[in-house]
Biopython code that builds the backbone (N, CA, C, O; Angstrom):
import numpy as np
from Bio.PDB.StructureBuilder import StructureBuilder

atoms = [
    (1, "MET", "N", (-24.659, 8.898, 1.016)),
    (1, "MET", "CA", (-23.782, 9.692, 1.687)),
    (1, "MET", "C", (-22.820, 10.245, 0.668)),
    (1, "MET", "O", (-22.207, 9.430, -0.022)),
    (2, "PRO", "N", (-22.595, 11.658, 0.476)),
    (2, "PRO", "CA", (-21.713, 12.130, -0.456)),
    (2, "PRO", "C", (-20.243, 11.943, -0.041)),
    (2, "PRO", "O", (-19.921, 12.064, 1.141)),
    (3, "LEU", "N", (-19.389, 11.661, -0.957)),
    (3, "LEU", "CA", (-17.888, 11.320, -0.719)),
    (3, "LEU", "C", (-17.253, 12.657, -0.324)),
    (3, "LEU", "O", (-17.351, 13.646, -1.051)),
    (4, "ARG", "N", (-16.648, 12.663, 0.756)),
    (4, "ARG", "CA", (-15.797, 13.861, 1.078)),
    (4, "ARG", "C", (-14.623, 13.958, 0.158)),
    (4, "ARG", "O", (-14.047, 12.949, -0.250)),
    (5, "GLY", "N", (-14.266, 15.177, -0.171)),
    (5, "GLY", "CA", (-13.202, 15.473, -1.157)),
    (5, "GLY", "C", (-11.736, 14.984, -0.434)),
    (5, "GLY", "O", (-11.589, 14.772, 0.770)),
    (6, "LEU", "N", (-10.855, 14.881, -1.322)),
    (6, "LEU", "CA", (-9.461, 14.462, -0.910)),
    (6, "LEU", "C", (-8.450, 15.411, -1.402)),
    (6, "LEU", "O", (-8.346, 15.571, -2.619)),
    (7, "THR", "N", (-7.708, 16.045, -0.601)),
    (7, "THR", "CA", (-6.541, 16.842, -1.010)),
    (7, "THR", "C", (-5.203, 16.174, -0.490)),
    (7, "THR", "O", (-5.005, 15.836, 0.677)),
    (8, "ILE", "N", (-4.401, 16.050, -1.446)),
    (8, "ILE", "CA", (-3.038, 15.325, -1.060)),
    (8, "ILE", "C", (-1.907, 16.342, -1.444)),
    (8, "ILE", "O", (-1.732, 16.797, -2.575)),
    (9, "LEU", "N", (-1.190, 16.619, -0.359)),
    (9, "LEU", "CA", (0.008, 17.557, -0.420)),
    (9, "LEU", "C", (1.312, 16.727, -0.648)),
    (9, "LEU", "O", (1.650, 15.856, 0.154)),
    (10, "ILE", "N", (1.954, 16.992, -1.648)),
    (10, "ILE", "CA", (3.296, 16.246, -1.864)),
    (10, "ILE", "C", (4.349, 17.182, -1.327)),
    (10, "ILE", "O", (4.417, 18.326, -1.775)),
    (11, "ALA", "N", (5.201, 16.744, -0.361)),
    (11, "ALA", "CA", (6.152, 17.645, 0.300)),
    (11, "ALA", "C", (7.561, 17.504, -0.198)),
    (11, "ALA", "O", (8.457, 18.254, 0.191)),
    (12, "GLU", "N", (7.744, 16.545, -1.052)),
    (12, "GLU", "CA", (9.169, 16.327, -1.574)),
    (12, "GLU", "C", (9.189, 15.853, -2.927)),
    (12, "GLU", "O", (8.164, 15.392, -3.429)),
    (13, "ALA", "N", (10.366, 15.933, -3.618)),
    (13, "ALA", "CA", (10.451, 15.544, -5.047)),
    (13, "ALA", "C", (10.657, 14.021, -5.068)),
    (13, "ALA", "O", (11.734, 13.570, -5.458)),
    (14, "ALA", "N", (9.705, 13.249, -4.681)),
    (14, "ALA", "CA", (9.830, 11.873, -4.586)),
    (14, "ALA", "C", (8.828, 11.147, -5.627)),
    (14, "ALA", "O", (7.624, 11.125, -5.367)),
    (15, "SER", "N", (9.276, 10.618, -6.677)),
    (15, "SER", "CA", (8.411, 10.148, -7.805)),
    (15, "SER", "C", (7.392, 9.142, -7.239)),
    (15, "SER", "O", (6.215, 9.227, -7.589)),
    (16, "GLU", "N", (7.804, 8.185, -6.367)),
    (16, "GLU", "CA", (6.943, 7.163, -6.052)),
    (16, "GLU", "C", (5.842, 7.556, -4.997)),
    (16, "GLU", "O", (4.795, 6.921, -4.872)),
    (17, "ARG", "N", (6.150, 8.582, -4.305)),
    (17, "ARG", "CA", (5.137, 9.386, -3.381)),
    (17, "ARG", "C", (4.031, 9.953, -4.336)),
    (17, "ARG", "O", (2.824, 9.813, -4.138)),
    (18, "PHE", "N", (4.622, 10.642, -5.450)),
    (18, "PHE", "CA", (3.725, 11.274, -6.366)),
    (18, "PHE", "C", (2.813, 10.139, -7.069)),
    (18, "PHE", "O", (1.596, 10.277, -7.192)),
    (19, "ARG", "N", (3.460, 9.105, -7.477)),
    (19, "ARG", "CA", (2.621, 8.011, -7.988)),
    (19, "ARG", "C", (1.499, 7.629, -7.075)),
    (19, "ARG", "O", (0.358, 7.476, -7.511)),
    (20, "THR", "N", (1.815, 7.467, -5.772)),
    (20, "THR", "CA", (0.745, 7.037, -4.748)),
    (20, "THR", "C", (-0.260, 8.135, -4.701)),
    (20, "THR", "O", (-1.462, 7.870, -4.702)),
    (21, "ALA", "N", (0.181, 9.351, -4.660)),
    (21, "ALA", "CA", (-0.822, 10.457, -4.579)),
    (21, "ALA", "C", (-1.765, 10.422, -5.850)),
    (21, "ALA", "O", (-2.985, 10.506, -5.707)),
    (22, "LEU", "N", (-1.205, 10.302, -7.038)),
    (22, "LEU", "CA", (-2.042, 10.283, -8.244)),
    (22, "LEU", "C", (-2.884, 9.082, -8.237)),
    (22, "LEU", "O", (-4.026, 9.198, -8.683)),
    (23, "THR", "N", (-2.460, 7.869, -7.767)),
    (23, "THR", "CA", (-3.364, 6.696, -7.655)),
    (23, "THR", "C", (-4.470, 6.898, -6.813)),
    (23, "THR", "O", (-5.600, 6.581, -7.186)),
    (24, "LEU", "N", (-4.242, 7.421, -5.659)),
    (24, "LEU", "CA", (-5.269, 7.686, -4.638)),
    (24, "LEU", "C", (-6.283, 8.755, -5.165)),
    (24, "LEU", "O", (-7.500, 8.614, -5.039)),
    (25, "ALA", "N", (-5.690, 9.842, -5.767)),
    (25, "ALA", "CA", (-6.598, 10.806, -6.304)),
    (25, "ALA", "C", (-7.425, 10.374, -7.489)),
    (25, "ALA", "O", (-8.584, 10.777, -7.580)),
    (26, "ALA", "N", (-6.902, 9.575, -8.406)),
    (26, "ALA", "CA", (-7.615, 9.021, -9.514)),
    (26, "ALA", "C", (-8.752, 8.095, -9.000)),
    (26, "ALA", "O", (-9.862, 8.128, -9.531)),
    (27, "ALA", "N", (-8.469, 7.283, -7.979)),
    (27, "ALA", "CA", (-9.441, 6.447, -7.442)),
    (27, "ALA", "C", (-10.610, 7.255, -6.816)),
    (27, "ALA", "O", (-11.795, 6.947, -6.949)),
    (28, "GLN", "N", (-10.191, 8.219, -6.188)),
    (28, "GLN", "CA", (-11.262, 9.188, -5.532)),
    (28, "GLN", "C", (-12.110, 9.761, -6.672)),
    (28, "GLN", "O", (-13.338, 9.774, -6.583)),
    (29, "ALA", "N", (-11.513, 10.197, -7.658)),
    (29, "ALA", "CA", (-12.301, 10.872, -8.857)),
    (29, "ALA", "C", (-13.180, 9.788, -9.505)),
    (29, "ALA", "O", (-14.300, 10.076, -9.927)),
    (30, "ALA", "N", (-12.647, 8.460, -9.592)),
    (30, "ALA", "CA", (-13.428, 7.427, -10.301)),
    (30, "ALA", "C", (-14.652, 7.118, -9.404)),
    (30, "ALA", "O", (-15.691, 6.692, -9.910)),
    (31, "LEU", "N", (-14.534, 7.328, -8.103)),
    (31, "LEU", "CA", (-15.691, 6.932, -7.207)),
    (31, "LEU", "C", (-16.672, 8.305, -7.136)),
    (31, "LEU", "O", (-17.654, 8.327, -6.394)),
    (32, "GLY", "N", (-16.317, 9.388, -7.947)),
    (32, "GLY", "CA", (-17.186, 10.438, -7.956)),
    (32, "GLY", "C", (-16.973, 11.607, -7.003)),
    (32, "GLY", "O", (-17.763, 12.544, -6.889)),
    (33, "GLY", "N", (-15.744, 11.456, -6.279)),
    (33, "GLY", "CA", (-15.220, 12.501, -5.252)),
    (33, "GLY", "C", (-14.400, 13.369, -5.857)),
    (33, "GLY", "O", (-13.835, 13.042, -6.901)),
    (34, "ALA", "N", (-14.212, 14.627, -5.279)),
    (34, "ALA", "CA", (-13.335, 15.689, -5.710)),
    (34, "ALA", "C", (-11.985, 15.229, -5.218)),
    (34, "ALA", "O", (-11.823, 14.705, -4.116)),
    (35, "ALA", "N", (-10.981, 15.463, -6.133)),
    (35, "ALA", "CA", (-9.557, 15.100, -5.726)),
    (35, "ALA", "C", (-8.583, 16.210, -6.111)),
    (35, "ALA", "O", (-8.634, 16.714, -7.232)),
    (36, "HIS", "N", (-7.793, 16.553, -5.293)),
    (36, "HIS", "CA", (-6.787, 17.623, -5.513)),
    (36, "HIS", "C", (-5.345, 17.153, -5.075)),
    (36, "HIS", "O", (-5.121, 16.649, -3.974)),
    (37, "VAL", "N", (-4.434, 17.358, -6.002)),
    (37, "VAL", "CA", (-2.884, 17.076, -5.680)),
    (37, "VAL", "C", (-2.200, 18.441, -5.558)),
    (37, "VAL", "O", (-2.301, 19.211, -6.513)),
    (38, "PHE", "N", (-1.596, 18.767, -4.605)),
    (38, "PHE", "CA", (-0.762, 19.959, -4.359)),
    (38, "PHE", "C", (0.672, 19.682, -4.218)),
    (38, "PHE", "O", (1.121, 19.041, -3.267)),
    (39, "CYS", "N", (1.428, 20.190, -5.215)),
    (39, "CYS", "CA", (2.882, 19.917, -5.247)),
    (39, "CYS", "C", (3.535, 21.137, -4.546)),
    (39, "CYS", "O", (3.500, 22.229, -5.112)),
    (40, "GLN", "N", (4.159, 20.987, -3.277)),
    (40, "GLN", "CA", (4.746, 21.926, -2.617)),
    (40, "GLN", "C", (6.203, 22.036, -2.674)),
    (40, "GLN", "O", (6.899, 21.029, -2.544)),
    (41, "ASN", "N", (6.736, 23.261, -2.871)),
    (41, "ASN", "CA", (8.251, 23.478, -2.957)),
    (41, "ASN", "C", (8.963, 22.583, -3.932)),
    (41, "ASN", "O", (8.633, 22.592, -5.118)),
    (42, "GLU", "N", (9.931, 21.809, -3.480)),
    (42, "GLU", "CA", (10.707, 20.941, -4.517)),
    (42, "GLU", "C", (9.797, 19.936, -5.153)),
    (42, "GLU", "O", (10.151, 19.473, -6.237)),
    (43, "ALA", "N", (8.687, 19.546, -4.625)),
    (43, "ALA", "CA", (7.795, 18.609, -5.368)),
    (43, "ALA", "C", (7.356, 19.103, -6.648)),
    (43, "ALA", "O", (6.927, 18.293, -7.469)),
    (44, "VAL", "N", (7.411, 20.391, -6.937)),
    (44, "VAL", "CA", (7.092, 20.895, -8.293)),
    (44, "VAL", "C", (7.990, 20.320, -9.366)),
    (44, "VAL", "O", (7.554, 20.201, -10.512)),
    (45, "ALA", "N", (9.167, 19.974, -9.066)),
    (45, "ALA", "CA", (10.088, 19.402, -10.073)),
    (45, "ALA", "C", (9.482, 18.082, -10.641)),
    (45, "ALA", "O", (9.786, 17.719, -11.777)),
    (46, "LEU", "N", (8.647, 17.376, -9.879)),
    (46, "LEU", "CA", (7.938, 16.242, -10.516)),
    (46, "LEU", "C", (7.040, 16.521, -11.618)),
    (46, "LEU", "O", (6.697, 15.594, -12.353)),
    (47, "LEU", "N", (6.598, 17.773, -11.820)),
    (47, "LEU", "CA", (5.717, 18.214, -12.913)),
    (47, "LEU", "C", (6.469, 18.657, -14.080)),
    (47, "LEU", "O", (5.847, 18.946, -15.103)),
    (48, "ARG", "N", (7.797, 18.746, -14.037)),
    (48, "ARG", "CA", (8.717, 19.131, -15.214)),
    (48, "ARG", "C", (8.728, 18.116, -16.284)),
    (48, "ARG", "O", (9.110, 16.967, -16.062)),
    (49, "PRO", "N", (8.308, 18.524, -17.467)),
    (49, "PRO", "CA", (8.506, 17.510, -18.530)),
    (49, "PRO", "C", (9.975, 17.260, -18.914)),
    (49, "PRO", "O", (10.781, 18.188, -18.862)),
    (50, "PRO", "N", (10.330, 16.055, -19.289)),
    (50, "PRO", "CA", (9.456, 14.835, -19.443)),
    (50, "PRO", "C", (9.269, 14.207, -18.044)),
    (50, "PRO", "O", (10.217, 13.970, -17.295)),
    (51, "ILE", "N", (8.019, 13.964, -17.757)),
    (51, "ILE", "CA", (7.545, 13.316, -16.523)),
    (51, "ILE", "C", (7.985, 11.807, -16.463)),
    (51, "ILE", "O", (7.586, 11.002, -17.304)),
    (52, "ALA", "N", (8.786, 11.475, -15.479)),
    (52, "ALA", "CA", (9.140, 10.095, -15.343)),
    (52, "ALA", "C", (9.278, 9.757, -13.937)),
    (52, "ALA", "O", (9.602, 10.614, -13.114)),
    (53, "GLY", "N", (9.019, 8.399, -13.583)),
    (53, "GLY", "CA", (9.124, 7.870, -12.322)),
    (53, "GLY", "C", (10.330, 6.914, -12.118)),
    (53, "GLY", "O", (10.760, 6.251, -13.062)),
    (54, "MET", "N", (10.829, 6.856, -10.970)),
    (54, "MET", "CA", (12.075, 6.002, -10.743)),
    (54, "MET", "C", (11.734, 4.462, -10.992)),
    (54, "MET", "O", (12.568, 3.612, -11.307)),
    (55, "ALA", "N", (10.315, 4.235, -10.789)),
    (55, "ALA", "CA", (10.032, 2.831, -10.873)),
    (55, "ALA", "C", (9.179, 2.523, -12.203)),
    (55, "ALA", "O", (8.569, 1.461, -12.321)),
    (56, "ASP", "N", (9.174, 3.456, -13.134)),
    (56, "ASP", "CA", (8.454, 3.318, -14.493)),
    (56, "ASP", "C", (8.653, 2.010, -15.091)),
    (56, "ASP", "O", (7.658, 1.396, -15.477)),
    (57, "ALA", "N", (9.840, 1.492, -15.222)),
    (57, "ALA", "CA", (10.186, 0.243, -15.919)),
    (57, "ALA", "C", (9.423, -0.916, -15.262)),
    (57, "ALA", "O", (8.861, -1.804, -15.903)),
    (58, "ALA", "N", (9.453, -0.827, -13.955)),
    (58, "ALA", "CA", (8.943, -2.013, -13.169)),
    (58, "ALA", "C", (7.418, -1.992, -13.380)),
    (58, "ALA", "O", (6.760, -3.009, -13.597)),
    (59, "HIS", "N", (6.898, -0.714, -13.295)),
    (59, "HIS", "CA", (5.371, -0.629, -13.518)),
    (59, "HIS", "C", (4.930, -1.008, -14.962)),
    (59, "HIS", "O", (3.875, -1.600, -15.189)),
    (60, "GLN", "N", (5.773, -0.643, -15.873)),
    (60, "GLN", "CA", (5.360, -0.974, -17.193)),
    (60, "GLN", "C", (5.440, -2.487, -17.399)),
    (60, "GLN", "O", (4.606, -3.084, -18.079)),
    (61, "ALA", "N", (6.420, -3.064, -16.820)),
    (61, "ALA", "CA", (6.599, -4.596, -16.937)),
    (61, "ALA", "C", (5.449, -5.296, -16.391)),
    (61, "ALA", "O", (5.084, -6.356, -16.899)),
    (62, "ALA", "N", (4.758, -4.707, -15.241)),
    (62, "ALA", "CA", (3.695, -5.307, -14.715)),
    (62, "ALA", "C", (2.281, -4.956, -15.188)),
    (62, "ALA", "O", (1.215, -5.269, -14.657)),
    (63, "GLY", "N", (2.521, -4.152, -16.435)),
    (63, "GLY", "CA", (1.216, -3.761, -17.039)),
    (63, "GLY", "C", (0.491, -2.490, -16.418)),
    (63, "GLY", "O", (-0.678, -2.195, -16.669)),
    (64, "LEU", "N", (1.314, -1.791, -15.593)),
    (64, "LEU", "CA", (0.789, -0.577, -15.010)),
    (64, "LEU", "C", (1.327, 0.729, -15.756)),
    (64, "LEU", "O", (2.358, 0.697, -16.427)),
    (65, "PRO", "N", (0.580, 1.842, -15.595)),
    (65, "PRO", "CA", (1.036, 2.957, -16.374)),
    (65, "PRO", "C", (2.416, 3.541, -15.699)),
    (65, "PRO", "O", (2.843, 3.319, -14.566)),
    (66, "THR", "N", (2.984, 4.354, -16.737)),
    (66, "THR", "CA", (4.107, 5.039, -16.229)),
    (66, "THR", "C", (3.669, 6.304, -15.395)),
    (66, "THR", "O", (2.467, 6.565, -15.353)),
    (67, "LEU", "N", (4.500, 7.041, -14.783)),
    (67, "LEU", "CA", (4.138, 8.166, -14.019)),
    (67, "LEU", "C", (3.452, 9.237, -14.929)),
    (67, "LEU", "O", (2.455, 9.839, -14.530)),
    (68, "ALA", "N", (3.993, 9.457, -16.135)),
    (68, "ALA", "CA", (3.390, 10.366, -17.082)),
    (68, "ALA", "C", (1.974, 9.971, -17.438)),
    (68, "ALA", "O", (1.089, 10.825, -17.472)),
    (69, "ALA", "N", (1.747, 8.747, -17.693)),
    (69, "ALA", "CA", (0.498, 8.273, -18.157)),
    (69, "ALA", "C", (-0.469, 8.299, -17.039)),
    (69, "ALA", "O", (-1.648, 8.565, -17.271)),
    (70, "LEU", "N", (-0.038, 8.030, -15.790)),
    (70, "LEU", "CA", (-0.873, 8.159, -14.598)),
    (70, "LEU", "C", (-1.350, 9.563, -14.351)),
    (70, "LEU", "O", (-2.495, 9.798, -13.964)),
    (71, "LEU", "N", (-0.387, 10.553, -14.599)),
    (71, "LEU", "CA", (-0.896, 11.858, -14.438)),
    (71, "LEU", "C", (-1.877, 12.304, -15.502)),
    (71, "LEU", "O", (-2.814, 13.037, -15.184)),
    (72, "ASP", "N", (-1.726, 11.940, -16.624)),
    (72, "ASP", "CA", (-2.593, 12.146, -17.767)),
    (72, "ASP", "C", (-3.936, 11.585, -17.432)),
    (72, "ASP", "O", (-4.934, 12.273, -17.650)),
    (73, "GLU", "N", (-4.042, 10.349, -16.902)),
    (73, "GLU", "CA", (-5.291, 9.663, -16.610)),
    (73, "GLU", "C", (-5.959, 10.419, -15.456)),
    (73, "GLU", "O", (-7.173, 10.621, -15.465)),
    (74, "ALA", "N", (-5.114, 10.861, -14.402)),
    (74, "ALA", "CA", (-5.765, 11.442, -13.357)),
    (74, "ALA", "C", (-6.341, 12.770, -13.687)),
    (74, "ALA", "O", (-7.424, 13.110, -13.210)),
    (75, "LEU", "N", (-5.648, 13.546, -14.496)),
    (75, "LEU", "CA", (-6.125, 14.817, -14.999)),
    (75, "LEU", "C", (-7.399, 14.644, -15.827)),
    (75, "LEU", "O", (-8.362, 15.389, -15.648)),
    (76, "ALA", "N", (-7.404, 13.679, -16.718)),
    (76, "ALA", "CA", (-8.592, 13.396, -17.447)),
    (76, "ALA", "C", (-9.852, 12.924, -16.636)),
    (76, "ALA", "O", (-10.984, 13.088, -17.091)),
    (77, "LEU", "N", (-9.614, 12.322, -15.397)),
    (77, "LEU", "CA", (-10.670, 12.066, -14.508)),
    (77, "LEU", "C", (-11.135, 13.181, -13.775)),
    (77, "LEU", "O", (-12.138, 13.063, -13.071)),
    (78, "GLY", "N", (-10.519, 14.257, -13.859)),
    (78, "GLY", "CA", (-11.036, 15.518, -13.169)),
    (78, "GLY", "C", (-10.284, 15.881, -11.840)),
    (78, "GLY", "O", (-10.722, 16.726, -11.060)),
    (79, "VAL", "N", (-9.026, 15.127, -11.621)),
    (79, "VAL", "CA", (-8.248, 15.472, -10.550)),
    (79, "VAL", "C", (-7.554, 16.820, -10.809)),
    (79, "VAL", "O", (-7.020, 17.018, -11.900)),
    (80, "THR", "N", (-7.546, 17.680, -9.918)),
    (80, "THR", "CA", (-6.831, 18.914, -10.065)),
    (80, "THR", "C", (-5.496, 18.844, -9.498)),
    (80, "THR", "O", (-5.328, 18.296, -8.408)),
    (81, "VAL", "N", (-4.522, 19.360, -10.157)),
    (81, "VAL", "CA", (-3.135, 19.367, -9.802)),
    (81, "VAL", "C", (-2.589, 20.812, -9.737)),
    (81, "VAL", "O", (-2.716, 21.600, -10.674)),
    (82, "THR", "N", (-2.006, 21.093, -8.632)),
    (82, "THR", "CA", (-1.611, 22.549, -8.464)),
    (82, "THR", "C", (-0.033, 22.453, -8.140)),
    (82, "THR", "O", (0.470, 21.619, -7.387)),
    (83, "ALA", "N", (0.595, 23.371, -8.784)),
    (83, "ALA", "CA", (2.068, 23.670, -8.599)),
    (83, "ALA", "C", (2.268, 24.855, -7.684)),
    (83, "ALA", "O", (1.819, 25.955, -8.007)),
    (84, "CYS", "N", (2.924, 24.673, -6.553)),
    (84, "CYS", "CA", (3.211, 25.795, -5.669)),
    (84, "CYS", "C", (4.051, 26.829, -6.313)),
    (84, "CYS", "O", (5.158, 26.598, -6.798)),
    (85, "GLN", "N", (3.435, 28.039, -6.289)),
    (85, "GLN", "CA", (4.209, 29.272, -6.864)),
    (85, "GLN", "C", (5.690, 29.385, -6.344)),
    (85, "GLN", "O", (6.640, 29.557, -7.107)),
    (86, "SER", "N", (5.793, 29.281, -5.082)),
    (86, "SER", "CA", (7.145, 29.304, -4.464)),
    (86, "SER", "C", (8.120, 28.090, -5.013)),
    (86, "SER", "O", (9.331, 28.239, -5.174)),
    (87, "GLY", "N", (7.468, 26.976, -5.250)),
    (87, "GLY", "CA", (8.168, 25.781, -5.756)),
    (87, "GLY", "C", (8.708, 26.050, -7.174)),
    (87, "GLY", "O", (9.793, 25.632, -7.578)),
    (88, "LEU", "N", (7.778, 26.844, -7.939)),
    (88, "LEU", "CA", (8.269, 27.112, -9.279)),
    (88, "LEU", "C", (9.552, 27.934, -9.206)),
    (88, "LEU", "O", (10.511, 27.658, -9.927)),
    (89, "ALA", "N", (9.568, 28.921, -8.354)),
    (89, "ALA", "CA", (10.712, 29.780, -8.195)),
    (89, "ALA", "C", (11.910, 29.091, -7.614)),
    (89, "ALA", "O", (13.032, 29.326, -8.061)),
    (90, "LEU", "N", (11.694, 28.182, -6.557)),
    (90, "LEU", "CA", (12.640, 27.342, -5.918)),
    (90, "LEU", "C", (13.303, 26.479, -6.896)),
    (90, "LEU", "O", (14.516, 26.301, -6.786)),
    (91, "THR", "N", (12.576, 25.866, -7.937)),
    (91, "THR", "CA", (13.203, 24.805, -8.849)),
    (91, "THR", "C", (13.560, 25.420, -10.186)),
    (91, "THR", "O", (14.087, 24.774, -11.092)),
    (92, "GLY", "N", (13.212, 26.834, -10.268)),
    (92, "GLY", "CA", (13.785, 27.526, -11.598)),
    (92, "GLY", "C", (12.853, 27.018, -12.681)),
    (92, "GLY", "O", (13.255, 27.174, -13.834)),
    (93, "ILE", "N", (11.643, 26.420, -12.501)),
    (93, "ILE", "CA", (10.787, 26.020, -13.560)),
    (93, "ILE", "C", (9.794, 27.105, -14.073)),
    (93, "ILE", "O", (9.079, 27.703, -13.269)),
    (94, "ALA", "N", (9.747, 27.356, -15.385)),
    (94, "ALA", "CA", (8.871, 28.364, -15.861)),
    (94, "ALA", "C", (7.492, 27.760, -16.070)),
    (94, "ALA", "O", (7.381, 26.716, -16.712)),
    (95, "ALA", "N", (6.349, 28.431, -15.506)),
    (95, "ALA", "CA", (5.116, 27.866, -15.538)),
    (95, "ALA", "C", (4.710, 27.444, -16.941)),
    (95, "ALA", "O", (4.006, 26.447, -17.093)),
    (96, "ASN", "N", (5.125, 28.159, -17.955)),
    (96, "ASN", "CA", (4.638, 27.862, -19.279)),
    (96, "ASN", "C", (5.029, 26.541, -19.919)),
    (96, "ASN", "O", (4.447, 26.141, -20.927)),
    (97, "ILE", "N", (6.050, 25.837, -19.318)),
    (97, "ILE", "CA", (6.505, 24.522, -19.827)),
    (97, "ILE", "C", (5.566, 23.427, -19.275)),
    (97, "ILE", "O", (5.528, 22.343, -19.858)),
    (98, "LEU", "N", (4.819, 23.648, -18.197)),
    (98, "LEU", "CA", (4.097, 22.604, -17.569)),
    (98, "LEU", "C", (2.804, 22.345, -18.389)),
    (98, "LEU", "O", (2.357, 23.174, -19.181)),
    (99, "ASP", "N", (2.227, 21.123, -18.144)),
    (99, "ASP", "CA", (0.911, 20.816, -18.740)),
    (99, "ASP", "C", (-0.006, 21.887, -18.468)),
    (99, "ASP", "O", (-0.138, 22.315, -17.322)),
    (100, "PRO", "N", (-0.688, 22.379, -19.503)),
    (100, "PRO", "CA", (-1.666, 23.457, -19.338)),
    (100, "PRO", "C", (-2.880, 23.177, -18.393)),
    (100, "PRO", "O", (-3.640, 24.084, -18.055)),
    (101, "ARG", "N", (-3.028, 21.906, -17.988)),
    (101, "ARG", "CA", (-4.175, 21.454, -17.071)),
    (101, "ARG", "C", (-3.697, 21.668, -15.706)),
    (101, "ARG", "O", (-4.502, 21.492, -14.792)),
    (102, "ILE", "N", (-2.437, 22.043, -15.427)),
    (102, "ILE", "CA", (-1.843, 22.143, -14.081)),
    (102, "ILE", "C", (-2.070, 23.623, -13.746)),
    (102, "ILE", "O", (-1.764, 24.532, -14.517)),
    (103, "GLY", "N", (-2.651, 23.807, -12.493)),
    (103, "GLY", "CA", (-2.856, 25.069, -12.015)),
    (103, "GLY", "C", (-1.689, 25.582, -11.100)),
    (103, "GLY", "O", (-0.728, 24.852, -10.858)),
    (104, "PHE", "N", (-1.795, 26.847, -10.600)),
    (104, "PHE", "CA", (-0.761, 27.404, -9.761)),
    (104, "PHE", "C", (-1.395, 28.081, -8.678)),
    (104, "PHE", "O", (-2.478, 28.653, -8.802)),
    (105, "GLY", "N", (-0.649, 28.018, -7.471)),
    (105, "GLY", "CA", (-1.199, 28.566, -6.250)),
    (105, "GLY", "C", (-0.257, 28.334, -5.142)),
    (105, "GLY", "O", (0.812, 27.752, -5.326)),
    (106, "GLY", "N", (-0.663, 28.812, -3.909)),
    (106, "GLY", "CA", (0.133, 28.564, -2.697)),
    (106, "GLY", "C", (-0.591, 27.922, -1.676)),
    (106, "GLY", "O", (-1.771, 27.612, -1.842)),
    (107, "PRO", "N", (0.138, 27.654, -0.435)),
    (107, "PRO", "CA", (-0.506, 26.937, 0.520)),
    (107, "PRO", "C", (-1.710, 27.605, 1.139)),
    (107, "PRO", "O", (-2.621, 26.934, 1.623)),
    (108, "VAL", "N", (-1.719, 28.854, 1.126)),
    (108, "VAL", "CA", (-2.901, 29.589, 1.754)),
    (108, "VAL", "C", (-4.164, 29.439, 0.975)),
    (108, "VAL", "O", (-5.248, 29.342, 1.551)),
    (109, "ALA", "N", (-4.036, 29.415, -0.446)),
    (109, "ALA", "CA", (-5.151, 29.112, -1.298)),
    (109, "ALA", "C", (-5.566, 27.744, -1.230)),
    (109, "ALA", "O", (-6.764, 27.503, -1.372)),
    (110, "MET", "N", (-4.661, 26.707, -1.012)),
    (110, "MET", "CA", (-4.982, 25.315, -0.918)),
    (110, "MET", "C", (-5.813, 25.161, 0.410)),
    (110, "MET", "O", (-6.859, 24.513, 0.417)),
    (111, "LEU", "N", (-5.339, 25.746, 1.476)),
    (111, "LEU", "CA", (-6.084, 25.607, 2.797)),
    (111, "LEU", "C", (-7.382, 26.205, 2.779)),
    (111, "LEU", "O", (-8.324, 25.649, 3.345)),
    (112, "GLN", "N", (-7.521, 27.385, 2.123)),
    (112, "GLN", "CA", (-8.754, 28.151, 1.931)),
    (112, "GLN", "C", (-9.836, 27.248, 1.188)),
    (112, "GLN", "O", (-11.019, 27.252, 1.530)),
    (113, "ALA", "N", (-9.310, 26.426, 0.080)),
    (113, "ALA", "CA", (-10.222, 25.658, -0.689)),
    (113, "ALA", "C", (-10.463, 24.316, -0.012)),
    (113, "ALA", "O", (-11.278, 23.546, -0.519)),
    (114, "LEU", "N", (-9.855, 24.007, 1.024)),
    (114, "LEU", "CA", (-9.854, 22.635, 1.564)),
    (114, "LEU", "C", (-11.342, 22.321, 2.162)),
    (114, "LEU", "O", (-11.879, 21.234, 1.951)),
    (115, "GLY", "N", (-11.896, 23.233, 2.835)),
    (115, "GLY", "CA", (-13.358, 22.942, 3.250)),
    (115, "GLY", "C", (-13.399, 21.640, 4.089)),
    (115, "GLY", "O", (-12.652, 21.508, 5.059)),
    (116, "ASP", "N", (-14.261, 20.695, 3.717)),
    (116, "ASP", "CA", (-14.442, 19.519, 4.528)),
    (116, "ASP", "C", (-13.527, 18.367, 3.905)),
    (116, "ASP", "O", (-13.656, 17.205, 4.289)),
    (117, "ASP", "N", (-12.647, 18.711, 2.982)),
    (117, "ASP", "CA", (-11.803, 17.688, 2.353)),
    (117, "ASP", "C", (-10.814, 17.027, 3.436)),
    (117, "ASP", "O", (-10.372, 17.647, 4.404)),
    (118, "ARG", "N", (-10.547, 15.777, 3.162)),
    (118, "ARG", "CA", (-9.466, 15.182, 3.939)),
    (118, "ARG", "C", (-8.237, 15.610, 3.359)),
    (118, "ARG", "O", (-8.115, 15.752, 2.142)),
    (119, "LEU", "N", (-7.217, 15.845, 4.268)),
    (119, "LEU", "CA", (-5.943, 16.395, 3.846)),
    (119, "LEU", "C", (-4.892, 15.243, 4.234)),
    (119, "LEU", "O", (-4.824, 14.733, 5.352)),
    (120, "VAL", "N", (-4.159, 14.944, 3.237)),
    (120, "VAL", "CA", (-3.046, 13.842, 3.292)),
    (120, "VAL", "C", (-1.777, 14.440, 2.861)),
    (120, "VAL", "O", (-1.702, 15.069, 1.805)),
    (121, "CYS", "N", (-0.752, 14.258, 3.663)),
    (121, "CYS", "CA", (0.593, 14.662, 3.276)),
    (121, "CYS", "C", (1.510, 13.630, 3.007)),
    (121, "CYS", "O", (1.742, 12.757, 3.844)),
    (122, "LEU", "N", (2.079, 13.665, 1.842)),
    (122, "LEU", "CA", (3.089, 12.540, 1.495)),
    (122, "LEU", "C", (4.432, 13.136, 1.212)),
    (122, "LEU", "O", (5.380, 12.409, 0.914)),
]
sb = StructureBuilder()
sb.init_structure("model")
sb.init_model(0)
sb.init_chain("A")
sb.init_seg("    ")
for serial, (resi, resn, name, xyz) in enumerate(atoms, 1):
    if name == "N":
        sb.init_residue(resn, " ", resi, " ")
    sb.init_atom(name, np.array(xyz, "f"), 0.0, 1.0, " ", f" {name:<3s}", serial, name[0])
structure = sb.get_structure()
């Protein structure tokens, strides 16, 4: 049975919710399923370099990746990450400073692409 896709919407600039989203999306991709993370409004700030999580030190101490490393691993696995265009304007972030593997779009495009994917909001 094919694995249904997974789309995760991040609704706030909370680094540990973003870490959870990336972890789930990377696991989905590792299993061969499509995975997409959509950063809505203020959550776009999580993509601003340098990327860091509030719990990075604790994760590193436990042998786990930092938020920046987790994002890199997820993207390498084929997870697509999209920054909301309104969020870019809201946070004052210029698109050209973001990782070039990050796409841009809005909620309408995200919903149009959803298809049979499961949608999770964090």
